[in-house]
N, C-alpha and C positions, 0 to 999 in steps of 0.2 A: 768345443771352442765353432771345428769346422759347423756343423749343425747351428746351432746359433747364430749365426752367420747367416746362411742360406733359410735360415727359419725369417729371419728379418728382412732380408729383398725380395721376399715373398709377401709377405706381409703389405710391406711397402708399396710391390707391384699391387696386391690387392688392391689397397688405399685408395692408392693413381686409380685406376679401372673404377672403384667404389665412387670416385666427387665427380669422374666426370661425368657417370652418369646421374646421376646426384644435378650438377649442373644442369644438362639437357633435361629432367625432370621438373627442374626449378621454371627453365624460361619453356619450356612447351605451350602454357598457355601463351607465354607472347608472341610465337611463334604462328605468322598472317597462314593460307594455305598453301599450297608450294606452288612455282608458276606450272605453266603449263606448256609446253616443249611437243607441239604438233608434229610429231613421228612420218618422217616423210610426205610433212602436207598434213592427212587427217585418212591417211590411207584406210582408216575404218569404211570410209563411202566413195571414197574416189581412187580410182589407181594408182599407185605412190609413185610419188615425186615426179607427177605430172603438176605441172600449173594447173589443172580444174582444183586436185589436189591442194595444193600448195593454196590457191584463192582459195576453196571449201575452208582449211584451218584460219585464212585473215578473217574470214566471214563471220566462224564458229567464235570467232573473240584471242586465239591462241595469243600469250603473246611473245614467242620465238617459232621460226619454224625450222629444223631440222631435214635439213638433202644431202644423201651422196650426191659426191662427185666421182670421173674419171676422167683419163686424157683419150682422144682417142690417136688414129692412126694420121689424121691429116691439120691432131693438133690444138685442136677444140678441146673444151673442158662441159660435156655433157653431164647432168644426173641424170643418175641411176647408182643402186643400190648391189645389181650384183652385176658379178663377172660376165657368165653369160646371159647369151641374149636369151634364154631358149624359155623362159619359165615364166616370162610376162612378155612376150610377142610371138609375132609370126617369124620371127629371121633366131641363128642358131652358130653359136660359138661365139668369140669373147669379144665384148664390145672394145679391147680396143685395134679391134684387128680389122674394124669400120675407118671409114673417110666422112668425113660429114655429107659427104650427097649422098655416101650408101645406105647412112641412120634418116633421110628424109622416105625408101620407101619401106621402114620399118614401122608396123603399127603392131601399140601396145593395146593391152584387154582394154576393153572399153572407145579404143578409136581413139586411145591420143598418140602422141608422138612425143621421142624422147625433145629432154630445155635444152637449151645450152644455158649453163651453169649464170651468161651477162646476162638473157634474157629475164631470166627469175631475179640479178638483183636490179637492173631496169623494175619489176614491175612492183618489188619488195616493196621496194626503199620510199621510207616514211609511211607501211604500215604493220612496220612487226621489225623485230630480233630475225637473224640469220645465223644458227648454224652450222658450218658446211662441214660435214662429215668426207676429213679424208681418206676417199676407198683403193681407190687406184695407187700402182706405185706410179712414182716422180711426181704426184701431183703437188707438193711444195711448194716449187717455183712458182708454177703456172699460175697457181692459185694466186699467187703472192704478189706476182707480178701481175693478175687485172685486179685486186681488189688495189693497188697500192691506187688505180688512173681513178676506183669511186672515193677513197679516200684522201686525193690528192684536188677534187674539183668540187667535193663534201655534198654527191652525193649519199655518201654511207660515213658511219664514225667508227670510230674503234666500238665503241661500246656499243652497239645495233650491231656485231657482229662475235661468233665463236670461232672458234676453229677447232676439231677433235680432232682424234684416229686414235685405234687399237695399234695404230702401228706406229710405236711412241720419239721412232727416228725421222719419222717426214715430221711431228714436233718440234723435237728441237730442232729441225730445218726452218721451219717457222719462224717459231724464235730468231733467227738470225735473219732471216727477210722483213720479219716484220715483229721490231720490237714492244711494240705499244699494241699488241691484237690479245686480247683475250684466248684464253687455251683451253681445254677441257678435255682431260685426259682420261680417256676411254679401257675400262678395264674388260677382260673375261675370269680372269683370277682373284687370289684375296685384295679384296678392296686398298685394305692394308701395304699391302705391297708395295701401292703407288704412290705413299707419300714422300720418301725419296726422288723420285724422276719431278711430281710436282713439284713438290722445294727447290728442282735444277730448275723447271719451263718456270715459273714460277707465274704458275697456273692459278686459273681461277677456283677452274673447279674440278673431281674427280670422279665421273661416272660410270657408277658398276650396276651390277645388273639388280635388282630391285630384291628376287632371293638372294643374294650374296651380305644382303645388311643386314642391321637387327640393333641397339638404337644404341649399344657402345659402341661399335664400328660410326656410327653418325658420330656421336660424341668425341671419337678419337680425331677423324676426318676433322673434323670441327674444331678440337682442339689445334691442329695444325696448321687452319688457318683459312683452309680450302670451304670450300660448296659439296653439296652432296648431288647431283640431278643422276635421278634415277631411272636405266632404262630395263623391259618398257610395260608398263602397268598399264591396263586395261577395264577392267570387272571394277564395278564398283568395289566391293568388296579387298580390292586388291589393293583401290586409293588412299580407301579407308582405311584400311590398316598400313600405307607407305606413309601417311599421310601422318600416324600417331608417333610416326621414327623420329620426325621433326626435317624430313630429308629438303633442299631448299626451290629442288626441280623434278617433274616429273615428265622422263618424256612417251607420249598419249599415240595411240591408234582414235584417238574417242576426245580430241580434244574442247568439247560442250560437257563428258561428264562433270557432272561436282564428287569433291567429299565428304 
């Protein structure tokens, strides 16, 4: 009796997964090309997270631009990816230890400077949607405060903004402060493990690494009510393969590439 019961459970589980895949396969022909999200702007062409990279992504037709944000020692929110300045600039040390005045002396590869989040919001409004990844600690509250000013004066609307982070605690703080903002749950581990968190956050998307995905996982995330925005897909072959999985968007360094 126990063996029959276990067999029944396994069969039902198999049929459920099979049904998800079948539904996914039936809908694949209806899926248009995934949305192209410019990763750190268009970092395949310009130094990442700079105004030049962001403007390049817009020129190449990216529907959304992804950037990374830290709060520095003097309180400003700046657009930069690494904890340390060493890889991309003529300076060394953690970016959070710098004041805005000191950052004026920092030169990035290609002669660029580190921009303020405020400057990006000003220049990008009306041109493309914006995904702000909360990279640094304690960024949720100052980012929410800044965004509220842009939302209240109509410069930006919630529909044009997406907040994401690998630090899920920052996402919960964001949800408290911005009840209507769109949230994407970034994952480094098994994507399905993010579903309960995404439900608690009322997120719109789960954002996994593309190599962690297959058609079944994408179908299960969709069945749970979330979109799949996957990172970071660059080669023509990987773009083509990722499209066949049925994802909703891809982060890419080359937003002009096609599927």
